[in-house]
C-alpha positions in Angstrom: 83.6 109.2 59.9 86.6 110.5 61.9 89.3 108.1 63.0 92.1 108.6 65.4 95.2 106.4 65.3 96.6 106.8 68.7 99.9 104.7 68.5 101.1 104.7 64.7 104.6 103.8 66.1 103.4 100.4 67.2 102.6 99.6 63.5 106.0 101.0 62.3 106.6 103.7 59.8 107.5 101.3 57.0 103.8 100.1 56.8 101.6 102.2 54.7 98.1 102.7 56.3 96.9 105.4 54.2 94.0 103.2 53.2 92.2 104.0 56.3 91.5 107.3 54.8 88.9 105.9 52.5 86.7 105.8 55.5 87.0 109.5 56.3 89.2 111.8 58.1 92.1 110.1 59.8 94.3 111.8 62.5 97.8 110.0 63.1 99.6 110.2 66.5 103.0 108.6 66.7 102.2 107.8 70.4 99.7 108.8 73.0 100.1 109.2 76.7 97.1 108.6 79.1 96.7 112.3 79.8 96.4 113.1 76.0 93.7 110.5 75.2 90.5 112.5 76.1 91.5 115.5 74.0 92.5 113.3 71.1 89.4 111.3 70.9 86.8 113.8 72.0 85.0 113.9 68.6 86.1 110.8 66.8 84.0 107.8 65.7 86.6 105.2 65.6 89.7 104.6 67.7 92.6 102.5 66.5 94.9 101.7 69.5 97.3 99.2 70.9 98.2 99.8 74.6 96.5 103.2 75.4 94.3 102.7 78.3 90.7 103.0 77.2 88.4 103.0 80.2 85.8 105.2 81.6 88.2 107.9 82.7 89.6 108.3 79.2 86.5 107.6 77.2 83.6 109.3 79.0 84.1 112.6 76.8 84.0 110.7 73.5 80.3 111.1 72.7 80.7 110.0 69.1 82.7 107.0 69.7 81.3 103.8 68.0 84.3 101.5 67.4 87.5 100.6 69.2 90.0 98.7 66.9 92.9 97.0 68.6 96.0 96.4 66.6 96.6 93.3 68.7 95.0 90.1 69.8 95.0 91.3 73.4 92.6 93.8 74.6 93.2 94.2 78.3 93.8 98.0 77.8 90.2 98.3 77.1 87.4 98.5 79.7 84.9 96.0 78.0 82.2 96.6 80.6 82.1 100.3 80.0 82.2 99.7 76.2 79.3 97.2 76.3 77.2 99.6 78.5 77.7 102.5 76.1 77.2 100.6 72.9 80.9 100.7 71.7 82.0 97.8 69.6 85.6 96.5 70.4 87.4 94.3 67.7 90.9 92.7 67.7 93.0 90.9 65.2 94.2 87.4 65.5 96.6 85.0 63.7 98.6 87.8 62.0 101.8 87.1 64.0 101.9 83.4 64.1 104.6 82.8 61.5 107.1 85.3 63.0 106.4 84.5 66.7 107.1 80.8 65.9 110.3 81.8 64.0 111.4 84.0 66.7 110.8 81.2 69.3 113.3 78.9 67.5 115.7 81.8 66.7 116.2 82.3 70.5 116.1 78.5 71.2 118.9 77.8 68.6 120.9 80.8 69.7 120.9 79.5 73.2 121.2 75.9 72.5 124.1 76.3 70.2 125.8 78.8 72.4 126.2 81.0 69.4 127.3 84.3 71.3 130.4 82.4 72.5 131.4 81.3 69.1 130.7 84.6 67.6 133.0 86.3 70.2 135.7 83.5 69.6 135.9 84.5 66.0 135.6 88.3 66.2 138.1 88.4 69.3 140.9 87.0 67.1 141.2 83.8 69.1 140.1 81.6 66.0 143.0 82.9 63.8 145.3 81.9 66.5 143.9 78.3 66.7 146.0 75.3 65.6 142.7 73.5 64.8 140.2 74.3 62.0 137.2 73.9 64.3 136.0 74.7 67.9 133.3 73.0 69.8 133.7 74.4 73.3 131.5 75.3 75.0 129.7 71.9 74.0 126.3 72.1 72.5 123.7 69.7 71.6 121.1 68.9 69.0 117.3 69.6 69.0 116.8 66.1 67.5 115.7 63.6 70.1 114.9 66.3 72.7 111.6 66.9 74.3 109.9 70.2 73.5 107.4 71.4 76.1 104.6 74.0 75.4 102.4 75.8 77.6 99.6 77.3 75.4 98.6 75.2 72.4 96.9 77.9 70.4 97.7 79.1 66.9 101.3 80.0 67.9 101.9 77.1 70.2 100.6 74.6 67.6 102.7 76.2 64.9 105.8 75.8 67.3 104.9 72.2 68.0 104.8 71.4 64.3 108.1 72.9 63.7 109.6 71.2 66.8 108.4 67.9 65.5 110.2 68.6 62.1 113.4 69.0 64.1 112.9 65.7 65.5 111.7 66.5 68.9 109.2 64.7 71.1 106.4 67.4 71.8 104.5 67.6 75.0 102.0 70.3 76.2 100.2 71.3 79.2 96.8 72.9 79.0 96.7 75.7 81.8 92.8 76.0 81.2 92.3 72.3 81.1 90.1 72.7 78.0 92.6 71.7 75.2 91.8 68.0 74.4 93.7 67.7 71.0 95.3 64.4 70.4 97.7 65.7 67.7 100.3 66.1 70.5 100.9 64.4 73.8 99.1 66.3 76.7 100.8 66.0 80.2 100.3 67.3 83.6 102.4 70.4 84.7 104.8 68.5 86.8 105.6 66.1 84.0 106.0 69.0 81.6 108.6 70.6 83.9 110.5 67.4 84.5 110.6 66.3 81.0 111.1 69.3 78.9 114.6 70.1 77.4 113.1 73.3 75.8 110.0 74.8 77.4 108.2 77.6 75.4 105.4 79.6 76.7 102.6 80.7 74.4 99.7 81.1 76.8 97.6 84.1 77.5 97.9 85.9 80.8 95.0 84.6 83.2 94.7 83.9 86.9 95.8 80.4 86.1 99.0 81.4 84.3 100.3 84.5 86.1 103.6 83.6 87.6 102.9 79.9 86.5 106.8 79.8 86.0 107.9 80.4 89.6 110.6 79.2 92.1 108.7 76.0 92.6 108.4 75.3 88.9 112.1 76.0 88.1 113.1 73.7 90.8 111.4 70.8 89.0 113.1 71.5 85.7 116.2 69.9 84.2 119.4 71.9 84.9 120.1 71.7 81.2 116.6 72.9 80.2 115.9 76.2 78.2 113.0 78.5 78.7 111.6 80.5 76.1 108.9 83.2 76.9 107.0 84.8 73.9 103.6 85.0 75.7 103.3 87.7 78.3 105.9 89.0 80.7 103.9 88.2 84.0 103.6 84.5 83.3 107.2 84.3 84.6 108.3 85.3 88.1 111.4 87.3 87.0 113.2 87.1 90.4 112.7 83.4 90.5 114.0 83.1 86.9 117.1 85.2 87.8 117.7 82.9 90.8 117.3 79.9 88.6 119.8 81.0 86.0 122.4 82.3 88.4 122.3 79.1 90.6 122.2 76.7 87.5 118.8 75.4 88.1 118.1 75.8 84.4 120.6 76.4 81.6 119.2 79.4 79.7 116.2 81.5 79.0 115.1 83.6 76.0 112.5 86.3 76.7 110.7 88.6 74.3 108.3 89.9 77.0 108.8 91.3 80.5 106.5 92.3 83.4 107.3 96.0 82.8 108.1 97.1 79.2 110.4 98.7 78.5 112.6 96.9 80.9 112.7 98.4 84.4 116.2 99.6 85.6 115.9 97.3 88.7 114.7 94.1 87.0 117.2 91.6 88.3 117.4 90.0 84.9 119.3 93.1 83.6 122.2 92.0 85.8 122.8 88.9 83.6 125.2 89.9 80.9 126.1 86.4 79.7 124.3 86.0 76.4 124.7 82.2 76.3 122.6 82.2 79.5 120.0 84.9 78.8 118.8 86.7 75.7 116.1 89.4 76.0 114.6 90.9 72.9 112.4 94.2 73.2 108.9 92.6 72.6 109.5 92.5 68.9 108.8 88.8 68.1 105.4 89.8 66.6 106.7 92.6 64.7 108.1 91.5 61.2 107.1 93.8 58.3 104.8 91.2 57.0 103.2 90.7 60.4 102.6 94.4 60.9 101.3 94.7 57.4 98.8 91.9 58.0 97.8 93.5 61.3 96.9 96.8 59.7 95.1 95.1 57.0 93.0 93.2 59.5 92.0 96.4 61.2 91.0 97.8 57.9 88.7 94.9 57.3 87.2 95.2 60.8 86.2 98.7 60.1 84.9 97.9 56.7 82.8 95.1 58.1 81.5 97.3 60.8 80.4 100.1 58.4 78.7 97.3 56.4 76.7 96.2 59.3 78.6 92.9 59.8 80.4 91.3 62.6 84.1 90.6 62.3 86.7 89.9 65.1 84.2 91.2 67.4 85.2 91.2 71.1 82.1 92.9 72.3 
């Protein structure tokens, strides 16, 4: 078998994936642009990819291609209809990032809730050493205990966040954008109730027609002016201009984002203008990327290939 790893950088150079070589010849590329894809996959049997566009234009010359392995849960970079018509199996990986995305959700929420940037600056600027008092509690901050934590997307990650929020003493409510989640483990509410009652609202939903720009100007207008928004789902579920307006006018208190509509961040993204880290923190789509999570992800791809070669089905998208 001949295998092309198109975006090794997306797994990091600290993760050893040499075990793929037990399946045959492996060619590693740090990254692959759209115009490089056809040449790099022309004679391969298996593609391992993350964001590279794999559609009719890029795949049609790959006559030996049998399997596409996504190093992610999402697969919207792959033309599933083309693959199905041409007998190409597509697999993904699931559940590998749940612990770290949940952890990052709370890291951002607590960073904003406790206004930690302001206190860090207070000490490092030398102001604390001049203080006549041993403590400082301005700007004022509050506790998670007793607050309402709202969730959109109660899948593996959303459920983990709900469990942790409950340990912190939060009331947990969720909204099912698909309308299909009937769990009774947590309180299900309608969208308007979610917006009106959430002190912290975290997004863990897939990007669909129902969720694209679900957080828009109308939604922000219904939220508490003390509320914090956390988005670790997909960038387009938030209307970025509307969020900028909500933050700068005080409709909501703060936001933490790990995902954006365009990644890396576009120079003209209005959110880039907000330099106050007590109001907005943006991380570069790294919530999923702990060493452990990336190691699990790569190992899941290995097992997907192994299962395919054994004639079994594992994490099959199509």
